[in-house]
Structure formats: C-alpha cells, structure tokens
C-alpha positions, 0 to 999 in steps of 0.5 A, a space after each residue: 370466434 366468427 368475428 375473428 375469422 371474418 376480420 381475417 378473411 376480409 380484404 385489406 383496405 388501403 388504409 389498413 395496408 398503409 398502416 401495416 407498411 408503416 408498422 413494418 418499416 419500424 420493425 427490423 428483423 421482426 423486432 420493434 424499435 423498443 425491442 431493439 434498444 432493449 437488446 442493445 442495452 442488454 448486450 452493452 451491459 453484458 460486455 461491460 460486465 465481462 470487461 469489468 470482471 476480466 479486469 478485477 480478475 486480472 488484478 487479483 490473480 497477478 502475482 505480487 512481489 515479496 520483498 524482505 526488509 530488516 526493519 529492526 536493524 535499520 531502526 536499531 542502527 539509527 538509534 544507536 547512532 542517535 545515542 552516540 550523537 551529541 544532540 540533546 534529548 529534545 533534538 534527538 526526539 525530533 530527529 528520531 520522529 523525522 527519521 521514523 516518518 521518513 522510513 514509514 514513507 519509504 516503506 509505504 512507497 514500496 507497498 504502493 508500487 505493488 511489493 509486499 514487504 515482509 520483516 526479515 524475522 518473518 521469513 522462514 524459508 525461501 528466496 525473498 529479495 532483500 530491500 534493506 540497503 535500498 530503503 536505508 539509502 532512500 531514507 538517509 537521502 531524506 534524513 541525515 545520519 546522526 553524527 557521532 559525539 567527539 571522542 571522550 578525550 576531545 569532548 568539552 570539559 563539562 561533558 566529560 566530567 558529567 560522564 565520569 561522574 555517571 560512571 562513578 555513581 553506577 560503579 558504586 551502586 553496583 559494587 554494593 549489590 555484588 558484595 551482598 551477593 545479589 547480581 
C-alpha cells in the first residue's frame, strides 16, 4: 500500500506528463473514443428502434375501410347470361374461367388498396359502402358479357327442334310421376 502512496506522491516526470496529456486528448467529456463509439451506436440503435416501432404501430392502428360486395349476385348474373347464350359447353366453361379470374383479380385489387371486402350476406347491420357496381364495371371492362342466344323463333331449325324434344321428354317424364302421386 505504501508503494501506491509513494507513486502518487512522486513528482510527475516529463514523459509521464506527456502520456497523460495524450491520454486526456483522446478523451472527450471523460469518455474514451471506444466509449463514445459505443454510446453513439446505442443511441442510433435506440432511435432506429423507436422509428420502426412507431411505423409498425401506425400501420396497425390505422382504420381499414370496409366495403361490401354482392359476390353471389355478380356470379349468378353472369352464369344466367352464360346459360342463355348460344355458346357450346367448352366455350362457356372457358369464358366462365376467364370471368372468374378477372373477378378474383378485381377483388384482390380492392384488398391490396387497403379495403376489407365483405360479402353482402355477412353484413348484419351498419352502413358499409357497396362496391358491387364498380366491381361489375371493372370486370366487364376486362371480360365481355355473354350475348344471349337468339329468340326461339329466330333460332336455327336444328336448335329449336332439339329444345322442343328436350322439353317434350321432360314433360313426359314428369307427367308419369304426377300420376303415381309422387311430386
């Protein structure tokens, strides 16, 4: 212990004074360069973390816009128009697949724009904007509506005869059931 006090009491030599000055110059506010870098890194990390947290919280707390869509109505309307068209089965199936893809793309676009799309049947109460008409317009801008077949009187002779035969067969089959008392 005496050595420690002796060292402290000993006068500073010019070499030790110079080393002390160099050491003091490398310090700022009693911190070494390493401590300053660690403090700056920690402060930067803290500020970045606060910014990220604020950004994530702002996205999560933003109110989303709910919209309703009469999806069943759009699909049903298209299928009815397709059934009334004069397209063969393969063409109708292909056109329906294209229509469904366009509808899916349009609805996905709504959700990508920040809207939550609810089907009309899921709305129990409250005011929710209806986007059905705008979706129909967007889809039919991409996919043409099925054109209805010509009226039965103007239909080609073979088609009219086929429809008439199918109707007679249906009526004959159902009349037999009604006579037996079965619905």
